N, C-alpha and C positions, 0 to 999 in steps of 0.2 A: 504494499499499499504506499503510495506516494503522499508525502505530506508537504505543506507549504514551507517546512523548515528543511527539507532534504538537502539543500545546498549550502546550509548555514550550520555552524557549531552552535548548539544550544547548551547553556549551562545555567544551573539554579544557584551556582556560587556567586556570592556578592562581591562586586569589585572593592579592593581595598582591604579585604580580610584574608587571613591565613586560616586553613582548615586543618584539623587534626583527625585523619582518617587511618593512619598507620602508627605503629609504634615508633618508627623512625621520625615522623613528624612530631610525635609527643616529645621524643627525646631532643629534637631540635628546639622546640619551645623551652623545655627545661634548660638547655644549654644557653640560649639567649637571655634568659632571666636569672642565670646563676642559680638554678634550682629553686628560685624564690626565696634565696637566703636574704634575710633582713628586709623581707617584703611585708607590707600591712595590708590587710583587707579594709578598704575605705568604705565600700558600699556594696550591698547585695540586694538585688531586686527580683522578685518572682511574679510572673504573669501567668495566671491559670487559664484564662479564656472564658471564664465565667463573668457574669456581671448583670447589672440592671438594664432592662429594656423598658420600652413604653407599655409592655405587656406583663411586667413583673420580673422576677429573678430568673435569669437563664443560667442553668448549670450545664457547663459544656467545658470540661477541662481538656480541651484539645490543643491548647498552646503549650503549657508547661514549660516555660522558658525562664532561665535564671541568668542574670547578667551580674558579673563581678568586676569590681574595679580595685586594682591593687596599685600601690606606690612602693617604690624601692629606690635605694641609693644606687643600684646596679644597672638599672635600665629605665626607659621613659615609663610614664603611667601605662598600665596594661589592662585592657578590657577583655574579658572572657565571656562568651555567650554559649551557654548550654541549652540545647533544645531537645524536646521530647524527653523531658526529665523523668526518670524512673524513681529516684530517691534522692532526698536532700536532708542532711542532718547538719544544722548550724549549732555551733558551740562557741559562743562568744567567750572571750578571756574572762576568767572568774578570779577568785582569791588565788594568790601565788602564781598568776599566770599573766601574760601580756599578749597584746595582739600581733606582735611580730612573729613571722614565721622563720623558723631556722631552715627549713626545707620544705619541699612538696613532692608528692607522688602523682604521676600522670601515666596511666596505663590504658592501652587500647586492646580490647579482646572481645570476641563474640559480638562484633558489630556495635559495641558500646564503648564509652569513655568513662573511666573512673578517676576522679581527682580528690586528693585530700591534702590538708595542710600540714603534713608531717610525713614521717615514714611509717607505713601501716605494716612493715615487715611481712608482707604477703598475706595479711589476714584482713581483708577489707571489712568483713562484718563486724570484727571485734574493735576496729579503730575507734577510739574514743573522741576524736576531734571532729572538725568540720569536714564533711565528705559529701561528694555528689556522684550520682551515676546517671548518665544520659546517652542518647543515641547519636547526638551531634555536638561538636564543639568547634566554635570558630573564634578567632582572636586577632587582636591588633594592638599596636602600640599607639598611644594618643600623644598629641603635642604636650610638652612639659606643662603648660599652663592649664591643662584639663583638671578640673576637680570633680566632674561628675561623668557618668556614662552617657552615651547617646540615648535618644529616646526612640 
């Protein structure tokens, strides 16, 4: 079947973004951010897809997107966007802790991306810190003056 796009390359990837679809791409992101060493999570935003309409509340968790903004002394501000989120566990710094990351884990497996704010030592389920599991991850460095994520 011939389509109107047969002679053109069609991509759903957004310009200006880097995508993590392989472990090599995950490792490259970690390398460019010095493994998130001395980074801080500045902002985290979740969009579900549900909301109020003129007919009432619409429950439709079809978006499930998490956007995270990190600042670091080792790289420019960094925006991560996770889509089709399966799980999010946010653990803000508490007593005897601070918001600075010493390192991060980023793993690609079984068509999913796992991120956590430390070394999970291979046990994702038992990791006690902030962690996220999603089917897609895109990222980009932002200009130094950026203080919030894109809308």
